[in-house]
CHARMM-style PDB file with segment names, atoms N, HN, CA, C and O in Angstrom:
ATOM      1  N   THR     1       0.925  -1.151   0.104  1.00  0.00      PROA
ATOM      2  CA  THR     1      -0.059   0.088  -0.058  1.00  0.00      PROA
ATOM      3  C   THR     1       0.856   1.206  -0.158  1.00  0.00      PROA
ATOM      4  O   THR     1       0.684   2.095  -0.992  1.00  0.00      PROA
ATOM      5  N   ALA     2       1.894   1.195   0.721  1.00  0.00      PROA
ATOM      6  HN  ALA     2       2.033   0.473   1.398  1.00  0.00      PROA
ATOM      7  CA  ALA     2       2.702   2.267   0.729  1.00  0.00      PROA
ATOM      8  C   ALA     2       3.419   2.628  -0.471  1.00  0.00      PROA
ATOM      9  O   ALA     2       3.637   3.808  -0.745  1.00  0.00      PROA
ATOM     10  N   GLU     3       3.823   1.605  -1.251  1.00  0.00      PROA
ATOM     11  HN  GLU     3       3.646   0.646  -1.029  1.00  0.00      PROA
ATOM     12  CA  GLU     3       4.536   1.871  -2.461  1.00  0.00      PROA
ATOM     13  C   GLU     3       3.685   2.283  -3.446  1.00  0.00      PROA
ATOM     14  O   GLU     3       4.087   3.114  -4.259  1.00  0.00      PROA
ATOM     15  N   ILE     4       2.413   1.778  -3.522  1.00  0.00      PROA
ATOM     16  HN  ILE     4       2.086   1.103  -2.862  1.00  0.00      PROA
ATOM     17  CA  ILE     4       1.254   2.284  -4.411  1.00  0.00      PROA
ATOM     18  C   ILE     4       0.867   3.765  -4.048  1.00  0.00      PROA
ATOM     19  O   ILE     4       0.385   4.512  -4.900  1.00  0.00      PROA
ATOM     20  N   MET     5       1.072   4.120  -2.888  1.00  0.00      PROA
ATOM     21  HN  MET     5       1.463   3.514  -2.196  1.00  0.00      PROA
ATOM     22  CA  MET     5       0.645   5.456  -2.534  1.00  0.00      PROA
ATOM     23  C   MET     5       1.696   6.456  -2.520  1.00  0.00      PROA
ATOM     24  O   MET     5       1.517   7.670  -2.418  1.00  0.00      PROA
ATOM     25  N   GLY     6       2.881   5.815  -2.638  1.00  0.00      PROA
ATOM     26  HN  GLY     6       3.026   4.829  -2.720  1.00  0.00      PROA
ATOM     27  CA  GLY     6       4.343   6.739  -2.867  1.00  0.00      PROA
ATOM     28  C   GLY     6       4.756   7.205  -1.598  1.00  0.00      PROA
ATOM     29  O   GLY     6       5.464   8.212  -1.599  1.00  0.00      PROA
ATOM     30  N   CYS     7       4.444   6.652  -0.448  1.00  0.00      PROA
ATOM     31  HN  CYS     7       3.868   5.834  -0.447  1.00  0.00      PROA
ATOM     32  CA  CYS     7       4.736   7.281   0.700  1.00  0.00      PROA
ATOM     33  C   CYS     7       5.308   6.062   1.799  1.00  0.00      PROA
ATOM     34  O   CYS     7       5.197   4.869   1.520  1.00  0.00      PROA
ATOM     35  N   SER     8       5.832   6.468   2.876  1.00  0.00      PROA
ATOM     36  HN  SER     8       5.922   7.438   3.103  1.00  0.00      PROA
ATOM     37  CA  SER     8       6.270   5.267   3.793  1.00  0.00      PROA
ATOM     38  C   SER     8       5.137   4.628   4.369  1.00  0.00      PROA
ATOM     39  O   SER     8       3.955   4.968   4.332  1.00  0.00      PROA
ATOM     40  N   GLN     9       5.764   3.498   4.991  1.00  0.00      PROA
ATOM     41  HN  GLN     9       6.725   3.221   5.021  1.00  0.00      PROA
ATOM     42  CA  GLN     9       4.516   2.616   5.779  1.00  0.00      PROA
ATOM     43  C   GLN     9       3.985   3.639   7.057  1.00  0.00      PROA
ATOM     44  O   GLN     9       2.792   3.702   7.354  1.00  0.00      PROA
ATOM     45  N   GLY    10       4.789   4.235   7.594  1.00  0.00      PROA
ATOM     46  HN  GLY    10       5.758   4.184   7.352  1.00  0.00      PROA
ATOM     47  CA  GLY    10       4.364   4.990   8.732  1.00  0.00      PROA
ATOM     48  C   GLY    10       3.255   6.048   8.476  1.00  0.00      PROA
ATOM     49  O   GLY    10       2.389   6.366   9.291  1.00  0.00      PROA
ATOM     50  N   SER    11       3.414   6.550   7.211  1.00  0.00      PROA
ATOM     51  HN  SER    11       4.119   6.292   6.549  1.00  0.00      PROA
ATOM     52  CA  SER    11       2.358   7.359   6.866  1.00  0.00      PROA
ATOM     53  C   SER    11       0.899   6.763   6.452  1.00  0.00      PROA
ATOM     54  O   SER    11      -0.212   7.279   6.575  1.00  0.00      PROA
ATOM     55  N   VAL    12       1.259   5.582   5.952  1.00  0.00      PROA
ATOM     56  HN  VAL    12       2.162   5.163   5.852  1.00  0.00      PROA
ATOM     57  CA  VAL    12      -0.126   4.568   5.470  1.00  0.00      PROA
ATOM     58  C   VAL    12      -0.841   4.404   7.092  1.00  0.00      PROA
ATOM     59  O   VAL    12      -2.036   4.618   7.296  1.00  0.00      PROA
ATOM     60  N   LYS    13      -0.036   4.060   7.979  1.00  0.00      PROA
ATOM     61  HN  LYS    13       0.935   3.886   7.813  1.00  0.00      PROA
ATOM     62  CA  LYS    13      -0.477   3.762   9.359  1.00  0.00      PROA
ATOM     63  C   LYS    13      -1.233   4.932   9.719  1.00  0.00      PROA
ATOM     64  O   LYS    13      -2.366   4.790  10.180  1.00  0.00      PROA
ATOM     65  N   THR    14      -0.697   6.151   9.546  1.00  0.00      PROA
ATOM     66  HN  THR    14       0.223   6.266   9.171  1.00  0.00      PROA
ATOM     67  CA  THR    14      -1.029   7.589  10.247  1.00  0.00      PROA
ATOM     68  C   THR    14      -2.477   7.778   9.501  1.00  0.00      PROA
ATOM     69  O   THR    14      -3.446   8.130  10.173  1.00  0.00      PROA
ATOM     70  N   HSD    15      -2.600   7.530   8.067  1.00  0.00      PROA
ATOM     71  HN  HSD    15      -1.813   7.244   7.521  1.00  0.00      PROA
ATOM     72  CA  HSD    15      -3.612   7.903   7.250  1.00  0.00      PROA
ATOM     73  C   HSD    15      -4.907   6.888   7.821  1.00  0.00      PROA
ATOM     74  O   HSD    15      -6.080   7.238   7.943  1.00  0.00      PROA
ATOM     75  N   CYS    16      -4.450   5.824   8.062  1.00  0.00      PROA
ATOM     76  HN  CYS    16      -3.497   5.540   7.963  1.00  0.00      PROA
ATOM     77  CA  CYS    16      -5.386   4.696   8.393  1.00  0.00      PROA
ATOM     78  C   CYS    16      -6.160   5.010   9.757  1.00  0.00      PROA
ATOM     79  O   CYS    16      -7.374   4.996   9.960  1.00  0.00      PROA
ATOM     80  N   SER    17      -5.189   5.276  10.565  1.00  0.00      PROA
ATOM     81  HN  SER    17      -4.202   5.287  10.400  1.00  0.00      PROA
ATOM     82  CA  SER    17      -5.601   5.637  12.034  1.00  0.00      PROA
ATOM     83  C   SER    17      -6.457   6.926  12.073  1.00  0.00      PROA
ATOM     84  O   SER    17      -7.448   6.907  12.803  1.00  0.00      PROA
ATOM     85  N   ARG    18      -6.202   7.944  11.428  1.00  0.00      PROA
ATOM     86  HN  ARG    18      -5.396   7.959  10.835  1.00  0.00      PROA
ATOM     87  CA  ARG    18      -6.946   9.235  11.252  1.00  0.00      PROA
ATOM     88  C   ARG    18      -8.405   8.733  10.522  1.00  0.00      PROA
ATOM     89  O   ARG    18      -9.448   9.221  10.957  1.00  0.00      PROA
ATOM     90  N   ALA    19      -8.441   8.054   9.748  1.00  0.00      PROA
ATOM     91  HN  ALA    19      -7.593   7.658   9.395  1.00  0.00      PROA
ATOM     92  CA  ALA    19      -9.527   7.631   9.003  1.00  0.00      PROA
ATOM     93  C   ALA    19     -10.453   6.878   9.868  1.00  0.00      PROA
ATOM     94  O   ALA    19     -11.664   7.066   9.751  1.00  0.00      PROA
ATOM     95  N   VAL    20      -9.988   6.048  10.721  1.00  0.00      PROA
ATOM     96  HN  VAL    20      -9.004   5.895  10.817  1.00  0.00      PROA
ATOM     97  CA  VAL    20     -10.672   5.025  11.617  1.00  0.00      PROA
ATOM     98  C   VAL    20     -11.335   5.992  12.587  1.00  0.00      PROA
ATOM     99  O   VAL    20     -12.555   5.961  12.748  1.00  0.00      PROA
ATOM    100  N   HSD    21     -10.483   6.928  13.293  1.00  0.00      PROA
ATOM    101  HN  HSD    21      -9.492   6.953  13.162  1.00  0.00      PROA
ATOM    102  CA  HSD    21     -10.947   7.773  14.213  1.00  0.00      PROA
ATOM    103  C   HSD    21     -12.120   8.800  13.688  1.00  0.00      PROA
ATOM    104  O   HSD    21     -13.003   9.175  14.459  1.00  0.00      PROA
ATOM    105  N   THR    22     -12.065   9.198  12.408  1.00  0.00      PROA
ATOM    106  HN  THR    22     -11.348   8.894  11.782  1.00  0.00      PROA
ATOM    107  CA  THR    22     -12.924   9.960  11.952  1.00  0.00      PROA
ATOM    108  C   THR    22     -14.229   9.406  11.567  1.00  0.00      PROA
ATOM    109  O   THR    22     -15.278  10.045  11.648  1.00  0.00      PROA
ATOM    110  N   LEU    23     -14.115   8.002  11.076  1.00  0.00      PROA
ATOM    111  HN  LEU    23     -13.262   7.483  11.010  1.00  0.00      PROA
ATOM    112  CA  LEU    23     -15.227   7.078  10.998  1.00  0.00      PROA
ATOM    113  C   LEU    23     -16.035   6.855  12.165  1.00  0.00      PROA
ATOM    114  O   LEU    23     -17.264   6.826  12.224  1.00  0.00      PROA
ATOM    115  N   SER    24     -15.155   6.694  13.133  1.00  0.00      PROA
ATOM    116  HN  SER    24     -14.156   6.718  13.086  1.00  0.00      PROA
ATOM    117  CA  SER    24     -16.026   6.602  14.569  1.00  0.00      PROA
ATOM    118  C   SER    24     -16.591   7.679  15.129  1.00  0.00      PROA
ATOM    119  O   SER    24     -17.541   7.524  15.896  1.00  0.00      PROA
ATOM    120  N   GLN    25     -16.085   8.965  14.829  1.00  0.00      PROA
ATOM    121  HN  GLN    25     -15.314   9.091  14.206  1.00  0.00      PROA
ATOM    122  CA  GLN    25     -16.844  10.238  15.281  1.00  0.00      PROA
ATOM    123  C   GLN    25     -18.033  10.225  14.350  1.00  0.00      PROA
ATOM    124  O   GLN    25     -19.121  10.402  14.899  1.00  0.00      PROA
ATOM    125  N   VAL    26     -18.026  10.034  12.935  1.00  0.00      PROA
ATOM    126  HN  VAL    26     -17.142   9.891  12.490  1.00  0.00      PROA
ATOM    127  CA  VAL    26     -19.199  10.284  12.089  1.00  0.00      PROA
ATOM    128  C   VAL    26     -20.337   9.092  12.768  1.00  0.00      PROA
ATOM    129  O   VAL    26     -21.477   9.461  13.051  1.00  0.00      PROA
ATOM    130  N   LEU    27     -19.973   7.894  12.953  1.00  0.00      PROA
ATOM    131  HN  LEU    27     -19.047   7.594  12.724  1.00  0.00      PROA
ATOM    132  CA  LEU    27     -20.808   6.822  13.472  1.00  0.00      PROA
ATOM    133  C   LEU    27     -21.412   6.983  14.672  1.00  0.00      PROA
ATOM    134  O   LEU    27     -22.532   6.535  14.916  1.00  0.00      PROA
ATOM    135  N   GLU    28     -20.594   7.732  15.616  1.00  0.00      PROA
ATOM    136  HN  GLU    28     -19.684   8.096  15.418  1.00  0.00      PROA
ATOM    137  CA  GLU    28     -21.249   8.090  16.907  1.00  0.00      PROA
ATOM    138  C   GLU    28     -22.264   9.028  16.770  1.00  0.00      PROA
ATOM    139  O   GLU    28     -23.300   8.879  17.417  1.00  0.00      PROA
ATOM    140  N   LYS    29     -22.103  10.072  15.944  1.00  0.00      PROA
ATOM    141  HN  LYS    29     -21.261  10.193  15.418  1.00  0.00      PROA
ATOM    142  CA  LYS    29     -23.097  11.199  15.682  1.00  0.00      PROA
ATOM    143  C   LYS    29     -24.407  10.605  15.148  1.00  0.00      PROA
ATOM    144  O   LYS    29     -25.509  11.078  15.425  1.00  0.00      PROA
ATOM    145  N   GLN    30     -24.204   9.502  14.337  1.00  0.00      PROA
ATOM    146  HN  GLN    30     -23.308   9.118  14.112  1.00  0.00      PROA
ATOM    147  CA  GLN    30     -25.371   8.752  13.646  1.00  0.00      PROA
ATOM    148  C   GLN    30     -26.163   7.906  14.783  1.00  0.00      PROA
ATOM    149  O   GLN    30     -27.223   7.345  14.507  1.00  0.00      PROA
ATOM    150  N   GLY    31     -25.661   7.856  15.908  1.00  0.00      PROA
ATOM    151  HN  GLY    31     -24.800   8.312  16.132  1.00  0.00      PROA
ATOM    152  CA  GLY    31     -25.884   6.869  16.897  1.00  0.00      PROA
ATOM    153  C   GLY    31     -25.693   5.459  16.619  1.00  0.00      PROA
ATOM    154  O   GLY    31     -26.497   4.582  16.933  1.00  0.00      PROA
ATOM    155  N   LEU    32     -24.455   5.259  15.940  1.00  0.00      PROA
ATOM    156  HN  LEU    32     -23.802   5.972  15.684  1.00  0.00      PROA
ATOM    157  CA  LEU    32     -24.119   3.838  15.903  1.00  0.00      PROA
ATOM    158  C   LEU    32     -22.938   3.653  16.868  1.00  0.00      PROA
ATOM    159  O   LEU    32     -22.873   2.741  17.692  1.00  0.00      PROA
ATOM    160  N   GLY    33     -21.999   4.621  16.682  1.00  0.00      PROA
ATOM    161  HN  GLY    33     -22.052   5.362  16.012  1.00  0.00      PROA
ATOM    162  CA  GLY    33     -20.816   4.529  17.617  1.00  0.00      PROA
ATOM    163  C   GLY    33     -20.136   3.341  17.843  1.00  0.00      PROA
ATOM    164  O   GLY    33     -20.025   2.654  16.827  1.00  0.00      PROA
ATOM    165  N   SER    34     -19.669   2.906  18.801  1.00  0.00      PROA
ATOM    166  HN  SER    34     -19.759   3.464  19.626  1.00  0.00      PROA
ATOM    167  CA  SER    34     -18.781   1.853  19.105  1.00  0.00      PROA
ATOM    168  C   SER    34     -19.261   0.545  18.843  1.00  0.00      PROA
ATOM    169  O   SER    34     -18.386  -0.319  18.776  1.00  0.00      PROA
ATOM    170  N   LYS    35     -20.467   0.176  18.675  1.00  0.00      PROA
ATOM    171  HN  LYS    35     -21.177   0.877  18.730  1.00  0.00      PROA
ATOM    172  CA  LYS    35     -21.123  -1.101  18.347  1.00  0.00      PROA
ATOM    173  C   LYS    35     -20.694  -1.381  16.989  1.00  0.00      PROA
ATOM    174  O   LYS    35     -20.378  -2.536  16.703  1.00  0.00      PROA
ATOM    175  N   VAL    36     -20.650  -0.531  16.188  1.00  0.00      PROA
ATOM    176  HN  VAL    36     -20.907   0.407  16.421  1.00  0.00      PROA
ATOM    177  CA  VAL    36     -20.460  -0.773  14.678  1.00  0.00      PROA
ATOM    178  C   VAL    36     -18.681  -1.027  14.590  1.00  0.00      PROA
ATOM    179  O   VAL    36     -18.175  -1.959  13.963  1.00  0.00      PROA
ATOM    180  N   ILE    37     -18.043  -0.170  15.221  1.00  0.00      PROA
ATOM    181  HN  ILE    37     -18.454   0.586  15.730  1.00  0.00      PROA
ATOM    182  CA  ILE    37     -16.612  -0.261  15.351  1.00  0.00      PROA
ATOM    183  C   ILE    37     -16.091  -1.491  15.867  1.00  0.00      PROA
ATOM    184  O   ILE    37     -15.111  -2.014  15.336  1.00  0.00      PROA
ATOM    185  N   VAL    38     -16.697  -2.026  16.914  1.00  0.00      PROA
ATOM    186  HN  VAL    38     -17.493  -1.601  17.345  1.00  0.00      PROA
ATOM    187  CA  VAL    38     -16.344  -3.390  17.599  1.00  0.00      PROA
ATOM    188  C   VAL    38     -16.702  -4.422  16.563  1.00  0.00      PROA
ATOM    189  O   VAL    38     -15.927  -5.364  16.394  1.00  0.00      PROA
ATOM    190  N   ASN    39     -17.746  -4.333  15.892  1.00  0.00      PROA
ATOM    191  HN  ASN    39     -18.375  -3.568  16.029  1.00  0.00      PROA
ATOM    192  CA  ASN    39     -18.392  -5.382  14.996  1.00  0.00      PROA
ATOM    193  C   ASN    39     -17.517  -5.509  13.876  1.00  0.00      PROA
ATOM    194  O   ASN    39     -17.425  -6.602  13.317  1.00  0.00      PROA
ATOM    195  N   LEU    40     -16.753  -4.356  13.416  1.00  0.00      PROA
ATOM    196  HN  LEU    40     -16.827  -3.469  13.870  1.00  0.00      PROA
ATOM    197  CA  LEU    40     -16.024  -4.269  12.347  1.00  0.00      PROA
ATOM    198  C   LEU    40     -14.559  -4.965  12.821  1.00  0.00      PROA
ATOM    199  O   LEU    40     -13.759  -5.332  11.961  1.00  0.00      PROA
ATOM    200  N   GLY    41     -14.311  -5.097  14.079  1.00  0.00      PROA
ATOM    201  HN  GLY    41     -14.961  -4.799  14.778  1.00  0.00      PROA
ATOM    202  CA  GLY    41     -13.003  -5.551  14.582  1.00  0.00      PROA
ATOM    203  C   GLY    41     -11.833  -4.591  14.594  1.00  0.00      PROA
ATOM    204  O   GLY    41     -10.638  -4.882  14.547  1.00  0.00      PROA
ATOM    205  N   VAL    42     -12.405  -3.366  14.667  1.00  0.00      PROA
ATOM    206  HN  VAL    42     -13.376  -3.129  14.705  1.00  0.00      PROA
ATOM    207  CA  VAL    42     -11.358  -2.192  14.755  1.00  0.00      PROA
ATOM    208  C   VAL    42     -11.179  -1.725  16.066  1.00  0.00      PROA
ATOM    209  O   VAL    42     -12.193  -1.546  16.741  1.00  0.00      PROA
ATOM    210  N   LYS    43      -9.997  -1.478  16.586  1.00  0.00      PROA
ATOM    211  HN  LYS    43      -9.174  -1.623  16.038  1.00  0.00      PROA
ATOM    212  CA  LYS    43      -9.685  -1.143  17.888  1.00  0.00      PROA
ATOM    213  C   LYS    43      -9.292   0.472  17.814  1.00  0.00      PROA
ATOM    214  O   LYS    43      -8.386   0.864  17.079  1.00  0.00      PROA
ATOM    215  N   SER    44      -9.998   1.283  18.576  1.00  0.00      PROA
ATOM    216  HN  SER    44     -10.734   0.964  19.174  1.00  0.00      PROA
ATOM    217  CA  SER    44      -9.651   2.637  18.522  1.00  0.00      PROA
ATOM    218  C   SER    44      -8.835   2.956  19.728  1.00  0.00      PROA
ATOM    219  OT1 SER    44      -8.410   4.099  19.902  1.00  0.00      PROA
TER     220      SER     44
END
């Protein structure tokens, strides 16, 4: 993934972490919150 994106593995991990955090905030506002994140197997 890092090679395809043209960046380091650390950058990919950072982007992924930020995306998961943003997704969890959006889902929380929709009333879905941690239930969905846990079911996806994502640890925040």
